[in-house]
C-alpha atoms as one frame of an Amber mdcrd trajectory, in Angstrom:
protein
 126.042  12.022 136.807 123.903  10.601 139.556 120.812  11.914 139.256 118.566
  12.971 142.562 115.068  10.781 142.978 112.040  12.131 144.000 111.258  12.306
 147.238 108.719   9.551 148.619 105.684  11.933 148.967 106.910  14.142 145.605
 105.094  13.725 142.465 107.707  12.884 140.076 107.749  15.939 137.154 110.139
  14.980 134.363 112.704  17.997 133.369 115.082  17.537 129.801 118.229  18.867
 129.531 120.026  19.984 126.633 121.649  22.355 124.080 123.421  23.221 121.147
 125.621  26.037 119.707 122.452  29.119 118.348 122.700  30.363 115.318 122.441
  33.586 116.763 122.655  34.968 120.312 119.028  36.242 120.223 117.346  33.460
 118.987 116.375  30.024 119.678 117.645  28.327 116.971 120.204  25.786 116.886
 123.118  25.779 114.571 123.662  22.291 114.081 120.454  20.040 115.176 122.285
  16.820 114.225 124.965  18.454 116.839 122.696  18.635 119.882 123.633  17.993
 123.476 121.057  16.022 125.603 122.599  16.030 128.624 119.515  13.949 129.793
 115.805  13.476 131.364 116.097  13.987 135.349 112.686  13.292 137.716 112.706
  16.959 139.175 113.403  20.766 138.577 116.085  20.437 141.082 118.057  17.860
 139.592 117.565  18.898 135.993 119.307  22.422 136.755 122.133  20.965 138.424
 122.523  19.215 135.277 121.847  22.380 133.011 124.464  24.265 135.025 127.126
  22.101 135.004 126.865  21.644 130.973 126.461  25.377 131.038 129.583  26.048
 132.924 131.660  23.252 130.832 131.023  25.527 127.713 131.047  29.073 129.135
 133.748  29.941 126.956 131.637  29.668 123.724 129.132  32.332 123.674 126.970
  30.647 121.115 126.420  27.574 123.577 123.299  27.409 125.001 121.511  24.936
 127.319 117.755  24.485 128.338 115.340  23.436 130.546 111.892  21.991 128.903
 109.667  20.929 131.678 107.850  17.352 130.349 105.835  17.279 132.770 103.833
  20.041 131.340 103.729  18.732 128.114 102.715  15.085 129.437 100.250  16.469
 131.723  99.075  19.890 130.634  95.611  19.295 132.016  97.398  18.819 135.810
  99.707  21.852 135.659  96.448  23.699 134.840  94.490  22.593 137.559  97.757
  23.258 140.204  97.917  26.771 139.075  94.054  27.056 139.332  94.144  25.727
 143.079  97.285  27.452 143.718  95.951  30.802 142.393  92.257  30.129 144.653
  94.680  29.393 147.725  96.594  32.507 148.161  93.478  34.404 147.351  91.875
  35.844 151.080
């Protein structure tokens, strides 16, 4: 699978896509940590979403299988994420 790269003016926002079988449908605990399927790390949400969707569709027959998108950029730069949320909120106020 070829990954979309960030656009020239777009900030790189890394996302991790992985999945595996859950221990229960309502939980977030994986049955076998050693058999997680790491789909990859992607430069933006759109690319991560496309990879997540493809992986989820491949395993649609297994109700216990779950894929997730982790926003790595929020873990790597938590202050940046807070600043953007603050400026977005201030910009939307009348």
